[in-house]
C-alpha positions as CSV (number, residue, x, y, z in Angstrom):
1,X,-48.1,-18.5,-26.3
2,X,-45.9,-15.4,-26.6
3,X,-45.1,-15.5,-30.3
4,X,-42.2,-13.0,-30.1
5,X,-40.6,-15.0,-27.3
6,X,-41.0,-18.2,-29.4
7,X,-39.3,-16.7,-32.4
8,X,-36.5,-15.3,-30.2
9,X,-35.9,-18.7,-28.6
10,X,-35.8,-20.4,-32.1
11,X,-33.3,-17.8,-33.3
12,X,-31.0,-18.3,-30.2
13,X,-31.1,-22.1,-30.4
14,X,-30.9,-22.3,-34.2
15,X,-27.9,-24.2,-35.6
16,X,-27.8,-21.8,-38.5
17,X,-26.2,-19.3,-36.2
18,X,-22.9,-21.1,-36.8
19,X,-23.2,-20.0,-40.4
20,X,-23.9,-16.4,-39.6
21,X,-21.7,-13.7,-38.1
22,X,-24.3,-13.2,-35.3
23,X,-23.3,-16.5,-33.6
24,X,-19.7,-15.5,-32.6
25,X,-20.7,-11.9,-32.3
26,X,-23.2,-12.8,-29.6
27,X,-20.5,-14.8,-27.7
28,X,-18.2,-11.8,-27.9
29,X,-20.9,-9.5,-26.7
30,X,-21.7,-11.8,-23.7
31,X,-18.0,-12.0,-22.9
32,X,-17.6,-8.2,-23.1
33,X,-20.5,-7.6,-20.7
34,X,-19.0,-10.2,-18.3
35,X,-15.5,-8.7,-18.5
36,X,-16.9,-5.2,-18.0
37,X,-18.8,-6.4,-14.9
38,X,-15.7,-8.1,-13.5
39,X,-13.7,-4.9,-13.9
40,X,-16.5,-2.8,-12.3
41,X,-16.9,-5.2,-9.4
42,X,-13.2,-5.3,-8.7
43,X,-12.9,-1.5,-9.1
44,X,-15.8,-0.8,-6.8
45,X,-14.8,-3.3,-4.1
46,X,-11.1,-2.5,-4.1
47,X,-11.8,1.3,-4.1
48,X,-14.2,1.0,-1.2
49,X,-11.9,-1.4,0.6
50,X,-8.9,0.9,0.2
51,X,-10.9,3.9,1.2
52,X,-12.3,2.2,4.4
53,X,-8.9,0.7,5.3
54,X,-7.1,4.1,5.1
55,X,-9.8,5.9,7.0
56,X,-9.7,3.2,9.7
57,X,-5.9,3.5,9.9
58,X,-6.2,7.2,10.5
59,X,-9.0,6.7,13.0
60,X,-6.8,4.2,14.9
61,X,-4.0,6.8,14.8
62,X,-5.8,9.8,16.1
63,X,-9.5,8.9,16.6
64,X,-12.5,10.5,14.9
65,X,-12.3,13.9,16.7
66,X,-9.6,15.6,18.8
67,X,-10.0,18.3,21.4
68,X,-6.9,20.5,21.7
69,X,-5.8,24.0,22.6
70,X,-7.0,26.6,20.1
71,X,-3.4,27.9,19.6
72,X,-2.3,24.4,18.5
73,X,0.4,24.6,21.1
74,X,0.9,20.8,20.8
75,X,2.5,19.1,23.7
76,X,3.9,22.2,25.4
77,X,0.7,23.3,27.0
78,X,-1.9,21.2,28.9
79,X,-5.7,21.4,28.6
80,X,-8.3,20.5,31.1
81,X,-12.0,19.7,30.7
82,X,-14.4,20.4,33.5
83,X,-16.9,17.7,34.6
84,X,-19.8,19.7,33.1
85,X,-18.1,19.8,29.7
86,X,-17.4,16.1,29.8
87,X,-21.0,15.3,30.7
88,X,-22.3,17.6,28.0
89,X,-20.0,16.0,25.4
90,X,-21.1,12.5,26.4
91,X,-24.7,13.5,26.0
92,X,-24.2,14.2,22.3
93,X,-25.7,11.4,20.2
94,X,-23.1,9.4,18.4
95,X,-20.2,9.7,20.8
96,X,-18.9,6.4,22.1
97,X,-15.7,7.2,24.1
98,X,-13.8,10.2,25.3
99,X,-10.2,9.5,26.1
100,X,-7.7,11.9,27.7
101,X,-4.2,11.6,26.1
102,X,-0.8,13.1,26.8
103,X,2.0,13.4,24.2
104,X,5.6,14.2,24.4
105,X,8.4,14.0,21.8
106,X,11.4,11.9,22.9
107,X,14.6,10.2,21.7
108,X,15.1,6.6,22.7
109,X,18.7,5.5,23.2
110,X,20.1,2.0,23.5
111,X,23.8,1.0,23.0
112,X,24.6,4.1,20.8
113,X,21.4,3.5,18.7
114,X,18.9,6.4,18.8
115,X,15.4,6.8,17.4
116,X,13.0,9.7,17.6
117,X,9.4,8.9,18.7
118,X,6.2,10.6,19.8
119,X,5.5,9.1,23.2
120,X,1.7,8.8,23.7
121,X,0.5,8.6,27.2
122,X,-2.7,6.6,27.5
123,X,-5.2,5.5,30.1
124,X,-6.1,1.9,30.8
125,X,-9.3,2.2,28.7
126,X,-7.7,3.7,25.6
127,X,-8.2,1.4,22.6
128,X,-7.0,-1.6,24.7
129,X,-8.2,-4.3,22.4
130,X,-6.5,-2.8,19.4
131,X,-3.2,-2.3,21.1
132,X,-3.2,-5.7,22.9
133,X,-4.1,-7.5,19.6
134,X,-1.1,-5.9,17.8
135,X,1.5,-6.9,20.4
136,X,3.9,-9.4,18.9
137,X,6.4,-9.7,21.7
138,X,6.0,-9.1,25.5
139,X,2.7,-7.9,26.9
140,X,0.5,-4.9,27.8
141,X,1.3,-2.6,30.6
142,X,1.6,-3.8,34.2
143,X,-0.7,-1.6,36.3
144,X,1.6,-1.5,39.3
145,X,4.9,-0.6,37.6
146,X,6.0,2.9,36.3
147,X,8.1,4.0,33.3
148,X,6.8,1.2,31.0
149,X,6.9,1.7,27.3
150,X,5.5,-0.1,24.2
151,X,7.5,0.4,21.0
152,X,6.9,-0.8,17.5
153,X,8.8,-3.6,15.8
154,X,10.5,-1.0,13.5
155,X,11.8,0.9,16.5
156,X,12.8,-2.3,18.2
157,X,14.8,-3.4,15.2
158,X,16.5,0.0,14.8
159,X,17.4,0.1,18.5
160,X,18.1,-3.6,18.8
161,X,15.7,-3.9,21.7
162,X,13.6,-6.8,22.9
163,X,10.7,-7.0,25.3
164,X,12.0,-7.0,28.9
165,X,15.0,-4.8,28.2
166,X,15.6,-1.3,29.4
167,X,16.4,1.9,27.4
168,X,17.0,5.6,28.1
169,X,14.5,8.3,26.9
170,X,15.5,11.9,26.5
171,X,13.0,14.7,26.7
172,X,13.2,18.5,26.2
173,X,11.7,20.5,29.1
174,X,10.0,24.0,28.9
175,X,13.3,25.5,29.8
176,X,15.1,23.6,27.0
177,X,16.8,21.4,29.5
178,X,17.3,17.7,28.7
179,X,15.5,15.3,30.9
180,X,16.6,11.7,31.1
181,X,14.4,8.7,32.2
182,X,15.0,5.0,32.2
183,X,12.1,2.9,30.7
184,X,11.4,-0.8,30.5
185,X,10.3,-2.1,27.1
186,X,7.2,-4.0,28.2
187,X,5.9,-5.0,24.7
188,X,6.6,-4.6,21.0
189,X,3.7,-4.0,18.7
190,X,3.0,-4.2,15.0
191,X,0.1,-2.1,13.8
192,X,0.5,-2.7,10.0
193,X,0.3,1.1,9.9
194,X,3.4,2.9,8.5
195,X,2.7,6.1,10.5
196,X,2.0,4.3,13.7
197,X,4.9,1.9,13.5
198,X,7.5,4.6,12.6
199,X,6.3,7.5,14.9
200,X,4.4,6.3,18.0
201,X,5.3,4.6,21.2
202,X,3.0,4.2,24.2
203,X,3.4,4.7,27.9
204,X,1.0,5.5,30.8
205,X,-0.5,9.0,30.8
206,X,0.7,9.4,34.5
207,X,4.3,8.9,33.4
208,X,4.2,11.9,31.0
209,X,2.2,14.0,33.6
210,X,5.0,13.3,36.1
211,X,7.7,14.3,33.6
212,X,5.8,17.5,32.7
213,X,4.9,18.2,36.4
214,X,1.2,18.3,35.5
215,X,-1.8,17.6,37.7
216,X,-3.8,14.4,37.3
217,X,-6.5,16.2,35.2
218,X,-4.1,17.9,32.8
219,X,-3.7,16.4,29.4
220,X,-2.3,17.3,25.9
221,X,-5.6,16.6,24.2
222,X,-8.8,14.5,24.3
223,X,-9.6,11.9,21.6
224,X,-13.2,11.1,20.8
225,X,-14.4,7.9,19.2
226,X,-17.8,7.8,17.4
227,X,-20.1,5.0,16.6
228,X,-20.2,6.2,13.0
229,X,-17.4,8.0,11.1
230,X,-19.5,9.8,8.5
231,X,-20.8,12.3,11.1
232,X,-17.5,13.4,12.5
233,X,-17.6,17.0,11.1
234,X,-21.2,17.6,12.4
235,X,-20.4,16.3,15.8
236,X,-17.2,18.3,16.0
237,X,-19.4,21.4,15.4
238,X,-21.7,20.5,18.2
239,X,-18.7,19.9,20.6
240,X,-17.3,23.3,19.7
241,X,-20.5,24.9,21.0
242,X,-19.9,23.3,24.4
243,X,-16.1,23.8,24.8
244,X,-14.6,26.9,26.5
245,X,-13.1,29.6,24.2
246,X,-9.5,28.3,24.4
247,X,-10.3,24.8,23.2
248,X,-11.3,23.5,19.8
249,X,-12.6,20.2,18.4
250,X,-11.2,19.0,15.1
251,X,-12.5,16.1,13.0
252,X,-10.2,13.5,11.5
253,X,-11.2,14.7,8.0
254,X,-10.0,18.3,8.8
255,X,-6.9,17.1,10.6
256,X,-5.8,15.0,7.6
257,X,-7.4,17.0,4.9
258,X,-4.8,16.1,2.3
259,X,-5.1,12.4,2.8
260,X,-8.9,12.5,2.7
261,X,-8.8,14.6,-0.5
262,X,-6.6,12.0,-2.0
263,X,-9.0,9.3,-0.9
264,X,-11.8,11.1,-2.7
265,X,-9.9,10.6,-6.0
266,X,-10.7,6.9,-5.6
267,X,-14.4,7.7,-6.2
268,X,-13.6,9.7,-9.3
269,X,-11.4,7.0,-10.7
270,X,-14.0,4.4,-10.0
271,X,-16.7,6.4,-11.6
272,X,-14.6,6.9,-14.7
273,X,-14.0,3.1,-14.9
274,X,-17.8,2.5,-14.5
275,X,-18.7,4.9,-17.3
276,X,-16.1,3.5,-19.7
277,X,-17.2,-0.1,-19.0
278,X,-20.9,0.7,-19.5
279,X,-20.1,2.4,-22.8
280,X,-18.2,-0.7,-23.9
281,X,-21.2,-2.8,-23.0
282,X,-23.6,-0.6,-25.0
283,X,-21.4,-0.5,-28.0
284,X,-20.9,-4.2,-28.1
285,X,-24.6,-4.9,-27.6
286,X,-25.6,-2.4,-30.3
287,X,-23.2,-4.1,-32.8
288,X,-24.5,-7.6,-31.9
289,X,-28.1,-6.6,-32.4
290,X,-27.4,-4.6,-35.5
291,X,-25.6,-7.6,-37.1
292,X,-28.5,-9.8,-36.0
293,X,-31.1,-7.5,-37.6
294,X,-29.1,-7.2,-40.9
295,X,-28.6,-11.0,-41.1
296,X,-32.3,-11.5,-40.6
297,X,-33.7,-9.0,-43.0
298,X,-35.5,-11.7,-45.0
299,X,-37.2,-13.0,-41.9
300,X,-38.1,-9.4,-40.9
301,X,-39.6,-8.9,-44.4
302,X,-41.7,-12.1,-44.2
303,X,-42.9,-11.1,-40.7
304,X,-43.8,-7.6,-41.9
305,X,-45.6,-9.0,-44.9
306,X,-47.7,-11.2,-42.6
307,X,-48.8,-8.1,-40.7
308,X,-46.4,-8.1,-37.8
309,X,-45.7,-4.6,-36.5
310,X,-42.3,-3.0,-35.9
311,X,-42.9,-3.1,-32.1
312,X,-43.6,-6.8,-32.2
313,X,-40.5,-7.5,-34.3
314,X,-38.5,-5.3,-31.8
315,X,-39.7,-7.5,-29.0
316,X,-37.9,-10.5,-30.7
317,X,-34.6,-8.7,-30.6
318,X,-35.3,-7.3,-27.2
319,X,-35.6,-10.9,-25.9
320,X,-32.2,-11.6,-27.5
321,X,-30.8,-8.6,-25.9
322,X,-32.3,-9.6,-22.6
323,X,-30.8,-13.1,-22.9
324,X,-27.3,-11.8,-23.8
325,X,-27.2,-9.1,-21.1
326,X,-28.5,-11.4,-18.3
327,X,-26.0,-14.1,-19.2
328,X,-23.1,-11.7,-19.4
329,X,-24.1,-10.1,-16.0
330,X,-24.5,-13.5,-14.4
331,X,-21.0,-14.7,-15.6
332,X,-19.4,-11.3,-14.7
333,X,-20.9,-11.3,-11.2
334,X,-19.9,-14.9,-10.5
335,X,-16.3,-14.4,-11.6
336,X,-15.9,-10.9,-10.2
337,X,-17.2,-11.7,-6.7
338,X,-15.2,-14.9,-6.6
339,X,-12.0,-13.0,-7.4
340,X,-12.8,-10.5,-4.7
341,X,-13.5,-13.2,-2.1
342,X,-10.2,-14.9,-3.0
343,X,-8.3,-11.6,-2.4
344,X,-10.2,-11.2,0.9
345,X,-9.1,-14.6,2.1
346,X,-5.6,-14.8,0.7
347,X,-4.5,-11.2,0.4
348,X,-2.5,-12.3,-2.7
349,X,-2.2,-8.7,-4.2
350,X,0.3,-6.8,-2.0
351,X,0.7,-3.0,-1.8
352,X,3.4,-0.7,-0.6
353,X,2.3,0.3,2.9
354,X,4.5,3.5,2.7
355,X,2.3,4.8,-0.1
356,X,-1.1,3.2,0.6
357,X,-1.0,2.8,4.5
358,X,-1.9,-0.9,4.0
359,X,0.3,-3.8,2.8
360,X,-2.3,-5.6,0.8
361,X,-5.3,-4.7,-1.4
362,X,-8.3,-4.6,0.9
363,X,-11.7,-5.6,-0.5
364,X,-15.1,-4.5,0.7
365,X,-18.1,-6.1,-1.0
366,X,-21.1,-3.8,-0.6
367,X,-24.0,-6.0,-1.8
368,X,-26.5,-3.1,-2.1
369,X,-24.1,-1.0,-4.2
370,X,-23.2,-4.0,-6.4
371,X,-26.9,-4.7,-6.9
372,X,-27.5,-1.1,-7.9
373,X,-24.7,-1.2,-10.4
374,X,-26.0,-4.3,-11.9
375,X,-29.5,-2.9,-12.3
376,X,-28.2,0.4,-13.8
377,X,-25.9,-1.5,-16.2
378,X,-28.7,-3.8,-17.3
379,X,-31.0,-0.8,-17.8
380,X,-28.4,1.2,-19.8
381,X,-27.5,-1.7,-22.0
382,X,-31.1,-1.8,-23.2
383,X,-30.4,1.6,-24.9
384,X,-28.6,-0.5,-27.5
385,X,-32.0,-1.4,-29.0
386,X,-32.4,2.1,-30.4
387,X,-30.2,1.9,-33.5
388,X,-31.3,-1.6,-34.5
389,X,-34.9,-0.5,-34.1
390,X,-34.5,2.4,-36.5
391,X,-32.7,0.2,-39.0
392,X,-35.4,-2.4,-38.8
393,X,-38.1,0.3,-39.1
394,X,-36.8,1.5,-42.5
395,X,-36.7,-2.0,-43.9
396,X,-39.6,-2.4,-46.5
397,X,-41.1,-5.9,-47.2
398,X,-41.4,-5.0,-50.9
399,X,-37.7,-4.2,-51.2
400,X,-36.6,-7.2,-49.2
401,X,-38.8,-9.8,-50.8
402,X,-38.8,-8.6,-54.4
403,X,-37.7,-11.1,-57.0
404,X,-34.9,-9.9,-59.3
């Protein structure tokens, strides 16, 4: 039988704990570990969730990589990729789709109500599932009809438009002349994306080409969707080696550098919370073990007088530390993950979409990361044995057990 484990179990189950400070201190220690784990799990899961959600919103907005004119001429100048360039781009590993896009600023007018939009001309293959799933009124484009438009619910409310109604769009030509076109509102979408819902409207790419008097192969830019987002900058560099001198590929991270820099602050905040919570765990565990050692000085004196070494006595308190930390970690994980799952299902915590791009707190449970955090927390907590060990090491049996 493991003698140290036997003593540790007797100490934990002893009714005498109620008469010592160590009893309630151990409970407080377990609770502090549990609360710290709960805070860490929520901080990590909400931070990752918010980071992933914002990145995905920006990717939905402009895709992973954009190919545009090197002069950043915007919508005024068209670009064209040759077949060999398109083939070479598709051959790059990681590229999923290459979508040509046309853009044109416009003003929508309806019954003296006006609203400025960026009209995005898209092909039939462009993010069809995403757009169709976001339509709350009307339907997606009819292939046979021209001058169709999809507007957001915000634009529809401001213009007092419904699906099936017509409106007038005004465009500015190269010669600064005003062009006017009549469009049919085919559908109204709700992207749950502040930038999308306020700025963008959709039409067929052929419609804008016709307004600009462009050829079929002339576009404002190309949007590239990858199978993984974390390689967008490297793939953009590979694409730039293929493109002609007047075109440039820009990753989503470079295009929205300010937003992604802001997102990186989530990692710093999360790391700060993790460090603080782990420090709290170590301090509480150290206090609990120190009180346990000081209250059991007579027992330590008897064990030392019987020939037990300091390392063997340390094992007794190490088993107590193991019990408290495992129990605290188990309770913390159970409650923390449960709260995260509740938020995932109910979205009870709401956010201001104007500030955070999403209207609720998103949660992403990365099991591998949570497991790593648990292991690191458990390992660091064991550092709390150092101070009680040195206190116990200095205790002399002759001083403890002497009779006054």
